[in-house]
Residue, then its C-alpha position, 0 to 999 in steps of 0.5 A: m500500500s502506498l502512503i500516497w494511495l492511502k491519501s487519495k482514498a475516499s475522504m473520511t471526515t470523522q474525528s475525535s479528540w482527547t487531551v491527557p496530562v503525561t507529565a510523569l514517565a508513568e503517565t507517558q507509559a500508560l498512554g503508550a500502553r493504551i495506544a499499543e493495545a489499539l494498534t492493528a496492521g495498517d495503522v499510522v500514529l503521527l507524533r508531533g512536538e518540539l525537540g524534547a517534547g516526549k515523542t521518542e519516550l511515547a514511542r518507546a512506551v508503545v513498543r515496550a507495551r507491544m513487546g510485553h517487556d522492557c527492551e532497548v528502544p533506541s531513537p531512530t534519529f540516525t537510522l531513520v527507521q527501527h523495526y520491531e517484531t512484536p507479538g502479532l504485529l510488525l511495528a516500525h518507529a520512524d524519525l523523519y527529522r533528517v528527511k529533507d524531501p518527502s520523495e525520500l520516504a520511498e527509500l524507507g520502506l514505510d509502505e511495506v510496513l503498513e501491509t502487515g504492521a503499524l507505523l509510529v512517526e516522529w516529525p511527520e510534518r517533514a512528509a506533510g500530505h503523505w499520511p492516510q486519512s485514517r490515522l492517530e495524531v498525538a501532539l505533545s506540548l509543555r504548558n506551565d510545567t505540565r506535559l500534555a498529549a493532545l490526541t486526534g483520531h481521524g477516520a477509523w481512529a475516531d471511534r478507537l480514540i473514544a474507546l481509549k479515552t473510555h478505557n482510561n477513565n475506567a482504569 
């Protein structure tokens, strides 16, 4: 599946949002575990935020939750993409900070990941317009010493995000 092809699919206008504090590492890990539970093949999770906002830490939490144990999850800043064979799902963590042109995406093999796995992407704005209509966006920010994660579910992720929020409120 091509990311560009996915973009041209019929437009899905359904959207839902949820903002949650993730100031403590345990809160980031809990959010990562919730996202990990919801991931299925073909999913794209876009992680936005300034340097140091917590994008890599949230991605680590997702990977570790999918793996079911604490494992080394290096930042893909220099390798651009790290792959993880998690139980039941291939998971790729991409960092596009060093990508200069969206045409470089084809060389990263992201399309192939989406055929059988899910994709976590830091710095997705480096490839603006290339993401599928159905996706989860997580914008991390710091306000008054409180780190916040603003989650927006688009398309199929809209209902899944509502379920994540409900699960969080019941936990």
